[in-house]
N, C-alpha and C positions, 0 to 999 in steps of 0.2 A: 768567713767561716765555715767549714762543710761538719755536716750534723748526718748522724748515722740510728736512724730506728729501729731497736726488729722486737717484735710480738709474734705469735700468731693468730689473736684475736684481729681479726678489723678493724671491729668497732674501736678497741684502746685505740691500734695503731694509726688510725685517722683522727682519734681524741688527741694525743698525745701532739702528735704534728700539730695540727694550730692552735694549740695552746705551745709549742716553740715559739710555731713562724707570727704568733702573735706577739712572745717577748723579746724577737730577735728584731721586727717592728718595728713594735713598740721604743727601743732601744735604734735605733738607727743600724741597726748590724745587720752587713751584708752576710745574707750567709746563704746553704743553698743545702739540701734537705731531702735524705736519699729513705726513701722506709723501706726494710724487709719484715715477710710473711713469715721467714723461714728463715732463723739459724741456721742451714746446709748454705742458704742462699748468699751470705755475707763471708764463711767459710772459706767459700765456690772463690770468690774476690782476691782474696788473699792480700789485698793492697790496705794493711790497719791502718799502716802511719798513713794514709789519707784524709783522713776523719781528725779531726779537733775533740772531738765530743761523742761517744756511740750512748744510747738508750737502750740495755737494754733487759726484757721483761725475763724475768727468772726463772717461769713452769713454762717452757716447752717442750712439746716431744722432740727426741732425739734428743743432742743436748741441749741441756740446759744456761739459763742467764751463763750462772753459776764458773760452768766449766767453758761458758762460750767467752764473756771474759780469764776467764787461763790462756784457754790461748787463743786469744788478740795482744795476752799479756809479753804471749811469747815471742810479739812479730816485731812490737813495737819498741824501737831503740833504747827514746829516754822517758819517754813519759809512760807513770805508772795507772793503773786502773786500781 
């Protein structure tokens, strides 16, 4: 399972990553977590379909989480957000 976490606050990003990692490990789930401290970084990547789960902060500078979800949804063919 490939998981993206996007949050502009490093402390929150670290906490979410730790919680997600613990859940995956406690349930013996194979996983790869990629963290982004800026929504611009994931927008630059543009391969949104590579992620099984995307966790977004709502309140971020530039593009907020709602706008980013909409952008991601444009590039995903069969999945919905």
